[in-house]
PyMOL commands that place a pseudoatom at each C-alpha (Angstrom):
pseudoatom trace, name=CA, resn=MET, resi=1, chain=A, elem=C, hetatm=0, pos=[22.653, -10.613, 7.517]
pseudoatom trace, name=CA, resn=GLN, resi=2, chain=A, elem=C, hetatm=0, pos=[21.629, -7.329, 6.689]
pseudoatom trace, name=CA, resn=LYS, resi=3, chain=A, elem=C, hetatm=0, pos=[23.917, -5.215, 4.932]
pseudoatom trace, name=CA, resn=LEU, resi=4, chain=A, elem=C, hetatm=0, pos=[23.624, -0.948, 4.622]
pseudoatom trace, name=CA, resn=PRO, resi=5, chain=A, elem=C, hetatm=0, pos=[23.515, 0.108, 0.943]
pseudoatom trace, name=CA, resn=LYS, resi=6, chain=A, elem=C, hetatm=0, pos=[26.926, 1.690, 1.764]
pseudoatom trace, name=CA, resn=ASP, resi=7, chain=A, elem=C, hetatm=0, pos=[28.447, -1.484, 2.774]
pseudoatom trace, name=CA, resn=CYS, resi=8, chain=A, elem=C, hetatm=0, pos=[26.943, -3.804, -0.419]
pseudoatom trace, name=CA, resn=SER, resi=9, chain=A, elem=C, hetatm=0, pos=[30.358, -4.454, -2.709]
pseudoatom trace, name=CA, resn=THR, resi=10, chain=A, elem=C, hetatm=0, pos=[28.598, -6.275, -5.307]
pseudoatom trace, name=CA, resn=LYS, resi=11, chain=A, elem=C, hetatm=0, pos=[25.600, -6.511, -7.550]
pseudoatom trace, name=CA, resn=GLN, resi=12, chain=A, elem=C, hetatm=0, pos=[24.266, -9.299, -5.949]
pseudoatom trace, name=CA, resn=ASP, resi=13, chain=A, elem=C, hetatm=0, pos=[25.251, -8.055, -2.045]
pseudoatom trace, name=CA, resn=VAL, resi=14, chain=A, elem=C, hetatm=0, pos=[22.238, -5.472, -3.677]
pseudoatom trace, name=CA, resn=ARG, resi=15, chain=A, elem=C, hetatm=0, pos=[20.145, -7.956, -5.054]
pseudoatom trace, name=CA, resn=ALA, resi=16, chain=A, elem=C, hetatm=0, pos=[20.207, -9.898, -1.679]
pseudoatom trace, name=CA, resn=GLU, resi=17, chain=A, elem=C, hetatm=0, pos=[19.462, -6.601, 0.415]
pseudoatom trace, name=CA, resn=ILE, resi=18, chain=A, elem=C, hetatm=0, pos=[16.641, -5.634, -2.363]
pseudoatom trace, name=CA, resn=ASP, resi=19, chain=A, elem=C, hetatm=0, pos=[14.773, -9.045, -1.916]
pseudoatom trace, name=CA, resn=ARG, resi=20, chain=A, elem=C, hetatm=0, pos=[14.731, -9.183, 1.626]
pseudoatom trace, name=CA, resn=LEU, resi=21, chain=A, elem=C, hetatm=0, pos=[13.044, -5.747, 1.429]
pseudoatom trace, name=CA, resn=ASP, resi=22, chain=A, elem=C, hetatm=0, pos=[10.822, -7.335, -1.035]
pseudoatom trace, name=CA, resn=ARG, resi=23, chain=A, elem=C, hetatm=0, pos=[9.905, -9.802, 1.627]
pseudoatom trace, name=CA, resn=VAL, resi=24, chain=A, elem=C, hetatm=0, pos=[9.100, -7.481, 4.350]
pseudoatom trace, name=CA, resn=LEU, resi=25, chain=A, elem=C, hetatm=0, pos=[7.117, -5.556, 1.655]
pseudoatom trace, name=CA, resn=ILE, resi=26, chain=A, elem=C, hetatm=0, pos=[4.562, -8.005, 0.893]
pseudoatom trace, name=CA, resn=GLU, resi=27, chain=A, elem=C, hetatm=0, pos=[4.441, -9.246, 4.493]
pseudoatom trace, name=CA, resn=LEU, resi=28, chain=A, elem=C, hetatm=0, pos=[3.539, -5.369, 5.086]
pseudoatom trace, name=CA, resn=PHE, resi=29, chain=A, elem=C, hetatm=0, pos=[0.897, -5.601, 2.021]
pseudoatom trace, name=CA, resn=ALA, resi=30, chain=A, elem=C, hetatm=0, pos=[-0.550, -8.766, 3.332]
pseudoatom trace, name=CA, resn=GLU, resi=31, chain=A, elem=C, hetatm=0, pos=[-1.095, -7.459, 6.555]
pseudoatom trace, name=CA, resn=ARG, resi=32, chain=A, elem=C, hetatm=0, pos=[-2.572, -4.263, 4.855]
pseudoatom trace, name=CA, resn=HIS, resi=33, chain=A, elem=C, hetatm=0, pos=[-4.925, -6.302, 2.837]
pseudoatom trace, name=CA, resn=SER, resi=34, chain=A, elem=C, hetatm=0, pos=[-6.255, -7.572, 5.723]
pseudoatom trace, name=CA, resn=TYR, resi=35, chain=A, elem=C, hetatm=0, pos=[-7.734, -4.356, 7.476]
pseudoatom trace, name=CA, resn=VAL, resi=36, chain=A, elem=C, hetatm=0, pos=[-9.035, -3.599, 3.860]
pseudoatom trace, name=CA, resn=MET, resi=37, chain=A, elem=C, hetatm=0, pos=[-11.131, -6.729, 3.773]
pseudoatom trace, name=CA, resn=ARG, resi=38, chain=A, elem=C, hetatm=0, pos=[-12.038, -5.926, 7.651]
pseudoatom trace, name=CA, resn=MET, resi=39, chain=A, elem=C, hetatm=0, pos=[-13.007, -2.615, 6.041]
pseudoatom trace, name=CA, resn=ALA, resi=40, chain=A, elem=C, hetatm=0, pos=[-15.330, -4.122, 3.525]
pseudoatom trace, name=CA, resn=GLU, resi=41, chain=A, elem=C, hetatm=0, pos=[-16.771, -5.908, 6.018]
pseudoatom trace, name=CA, resn=LEU, resi=42, chain=A, elem=C, hetatm=0, pos=[-17.844, -3.367, 7.907]
pseudoatom trace, name=CA, resn=LYS, resi=43, chain=A, elem=C, hetatm=0, pos=[-19.116, -1.176, 5.049]
pseudoatom trace, name=CA, resn=LYS, resi=44, chain=A, elem=C, hetatm=0, pos=[-22.853, -2.018, 3.839]
pseudoatom trace, name=CA, resn=ASP, resi=45, chain=A, elem=C, hetatm=0, pos=[-22.529, 0.156, 0.369]
pseudoatom trace, name=CA, resn=PRO, resi=46, chain=A, elem=C, hetatm=0, pos=[-20.083, 0.012, -2.526]
pseudoatom trace, name=CA, resn=HIS, resi=47, chain=A, elem=C, hetatm=0, pos=[-20.518, 3.058, -2.968]
pseudoatom trace, name=CA, resn=GLU, resi=48, chain=A, elem=C, hetatm=0, pos=[-18.782, 3.948, 0.786]
pseudoatom trace, name=CA, resn=ALA, resi=49, chain=A, elem=C, hetatm=0, pos=[-15.604, 2.393, -0.765]
pseudoatom trace, name=CA, resn=PHE, resi=50, chain=A, elem=C, hetatm=0, pos=[-14.652, 5.427, -2.298]
pseudoatom trace, name=CA, resn=ASP, resi=51, chain=A, elem=C, hetatm=0, pos=[-14.221, 8.876, 0.210]
pseudoatom trace, name=CA, resn=ALA, resi=52, chain=A, elem=C, hetatm=0, pos=[-12.552, 11.455, -1.523]
pseudoatom trace, name=CA, resn=VAL, resi=53, chain=A, elem=C, hetatm=0, pos=[-11.554, 13.167, 1.132]
pseudoatom trace, name=CA, resn=ARG, resi=54, chain=A, elem=C, hetatm=0, pos=[-9.826, 10.342, 3.303]
pseudoatom trace, name=CA, resn=ILE, resi=55, chain=A, elem=C, hetatm=0, pos=[-8.003, 9.458, 0.134]
pseudoatom trace, name=CA, resn=GLU, resi=56, chain=A, elem=C, hetatm=0, pos=[-6.067, 12.780, -0.599]
pseudoatom trace, name=CA, resn=ALA, resi=57, chain=A, elem=C, hetatm=0, pos=[-5.870, 12.625, 3.642]
pseudoatom trace, name=CA, resn=VAL, resi=58, chain=A, elem=C, hetatm=0, pos=[-3.791, 9.383, 2.991]
pseudoatom trace, name=CA, resn=ILE, resi=59, chain=A, elem=C, hetatm=0, pos=[-2.490, 10.931, -0.211]
pseudoatom trace, name=CA, resn=THR, resi=60, chain=A, elem=C, hetatm=0, pos=[-1.249, 14.212, 1.772]
pseudoatom trace, name=CA, resn=LYS, resi=61, chain=A, elem=C, hetatm=0, pos=[0.134, 12.148, 4.528]
pseudoatom trace, name=CA, resn=VAL, resi=62, chain=A, elem=C, hetatm=0, pos=[2.475, 9.805, 2.090]
pseudoatom trace, name=CA, resn=ARG, resi=63, chain=A, elem=C, hetatm=0, pos=[3.619, 12.744, 0.397]
pseudoatom trace, name=CA, resn=GLU, resi=64, chain=A, elem=C, hetatm=0, pos=[5.074, 14.207, 3.577]
pseudoatom trace, name=CA, resn=ARG, resi=65, chain=A, elem=C, hetatm=0, pos=[6.683, 10.845, 4.616]
pseudoatom trace, name=CA, resn=ALA, resi=66, chain=A, elem=C, hetatm=0, pos=[8.501, 10.025, 1.648]
pseudoatom trace, name=CA, resn=THR, resi=67, chain=A, elem=C, hetatm=0, pos=[9.957, 14.037, 1.856]
pseudoatom trace, name=CA, resn=ALA, resi=68, chain=A, elem=C, hetatm=0, pos=[10.914, 13.347, 5.290]
pseudoatom trace, name=CA, resn=LEU, resi=69, chain=A, elem=C, hetatm=0, pos=[12.912, 9.876, 4.218]
pseudoatom trace, name=CA, resn=GLY, resi=70, chain=A, elem=C, hetatm=0, pos=[14.355, 11.056, 0.717]
pseudoatom trace, name=CA, resn=LEU, resi=71, chain=A, elem=C, hetatm=0, pos=[12.216, 9.642, -1.192]
pseudoatom trace, name=CA, resn=ASP, resi=72, chain=A, elem=C, hetatm=0, pos=[10.602, 10.500, -4.535]
pseudoatom trace, name=CA, resn=ASP, resi=73, chain=A, elem=C, hetatm=0, pos=[7.029, 11.922, -3.403]
pseudoatom trace, name=CA, resn=ASP, resi=74, chain=A, elem=C, hetatm=0, pos=[5.578, 11.654, -6.671]
pseudoatom trace, name=CA, resn=GLN, resi=75, chain=A, elem=C, hetatm=0, pos=[6.595, 8.019, -6.935]
pseudoatom trace, name=CA, resn=ALA, resi=76, chain=A, elem=C, hetatm=0, pos=[5.335, 7.875, -3.143]
pseudoatom trace, name=CA, resn=GLU, resi=77, chain=A, elem=C, hetatm=0, pos=[1.616, 9.250, -4.385]
pseudoatom trace, name=CA, resn=MET, resi=78, chain=A, elem=C, hetatm=0, pos=[1.500, 7.223, -7.840]
pseudoatom trace, name=CA, resn=THR, resi=79, chain=A, elem=C, hetatm=0, pos=[2.404, 3.928, -5.757]
pseudoatom trace, name=CA, resn=TRP, resi=80, chain=A, elem=C, hetatm=0, pos=[-0.417, 4.975, -3.335]
pseudoatom trace, name=CA, resn=ARG, resi=81, chain=A, elem=C, hetatm=0, pos=[-3.096, 6.230, -5.888]
pseudoatom trace, name=CA, resn=ASN, resi=82, chain=A, elem=C, hetatm=0, pos=[-2.710, 2.608, -7.271]
pseudoatom trace, name=CA, resn=LEU, resi=83, chain=A, elem=C, hetatm=0, pos=[-3.208, 0.703, -4.211]
pseudoatom trace, name=CA, resn=ILE, resi=84, chain=A, elem=C, hetatm=0, pos=[-5.912, 2.329, -3.006]
pseudoatom trace, name=CA, resn=GLU, resi=85, chain=A, elem=C, hetatm=0, pos=[-7.564, 2.151, -6.220]
pseudoatom trace, name=CA, resn=TRP, resi=86, chain=A, elem=C, hetatm=0, pos=[-7.223, -1.190, -6.273]
pseudoatom trace, name=CA, resn=ASN, resi=87, chain=A, elem=C, hetatm=0, pos=[-8.526, -1.384, -2.798]
pseudoatom trace, name=CA, resn=ILE, resi=88, chain=A, elem=C, hetatm=0, pos=[-11.501, 0.606, -3.801]
pseudoatom trace, name=CA, resn=ASN, resi=89, chain=A, elem=C, hetatm=0, pos=[-12.654, -1.905, -6.413]
pseudoatom trace, name=CA, resn=PHE, resi=90, chain=A, elem=C, hetatm=0, pos=[-11.789, -5.108, -4.147]
pseudoatom trace, name=CA, resn=GLU, resi=91, chain=A, elem=C, hetatm=0, pos=[-13.889, -3.397, -1.480]
pseudoatom trace, name=CA, resn=LYS, resi=92, chain=A, elem=C, hetatm=0, pos=[-16.757, -2.634, -3.774]
pseudoatom trace, name=CA, resn=GLY, resi=93, chain=A, elem=C, hetatm=0, pos=[-16.656, -6.187, -5.413]
pseudoatom trace, name=CA, resn=ILE, resi=94, chain=A, elem=C, hetatm=0, pos=[-16.658, -7.932, -1.893]
pseudoatom trace, name=CA, resn=ILE, resi=95, chain=A, elem=C, hetatm=0, pos=[-20.126, -5.194, -0.362]
pseudoatom trace, name=CA, resn=ALA, resi=96, chain=A, elem=C, hetatm=0, pos=[-21.644, -6.309, -3.881]
pseudoatom trace, name=CA, resn=ALA, resi=97, chain=A, elem=C, hetatm=0, pos=[-21.257, -10.010, -3.749]
pseudoatom trace, name=CA, resn=ARG, resi=98, chain=A, elem=C, hetatm=0, pos=[-22.735, -10.144, 0.037]
pseudoatom trace, name=CA, resn=ASN, resi=99, chain=A, elem=C, hetatm=0, pos=[-25.368, -7.771, -0.874]
pseudoatom trace, name=CA, resn=ASN, resi=100, chain=A, elem=C, hetatm=0, pos=[-26.619, -9.476, -3.644]
pseudoatom trace, name=CA, resn=SER, resi=101, chain=A, elem=C, hetatm=0, pos=[-26.493, -12.989, -1.703]
for i in range(1, 101): cmd.bond("trace and resi %d" % i, "trace and resi %d" % (i + 1))
show_as sticks, trace
zoom trace
């Protein structure tokens, strides 16, 4: 049963909730990745994987949402920039492989 942070009375309680959230997060990352895969299918050229304007728009939204939720906006930005960079490289590889086959 899910506990709120204030209801966790032991380190084990806290760890159990972090583990629960990690399971949810990995499911969300997997779902997000399925959209990245689809985007790679729709793009024709590896250079399309990098869109500076789109990246900065995403980062702005992430920072705003993080601030609204009381999360450090620098931490959120760093996390998303790493995720975006990995996705760009992944998309480029998929597109390039498809174009070379």
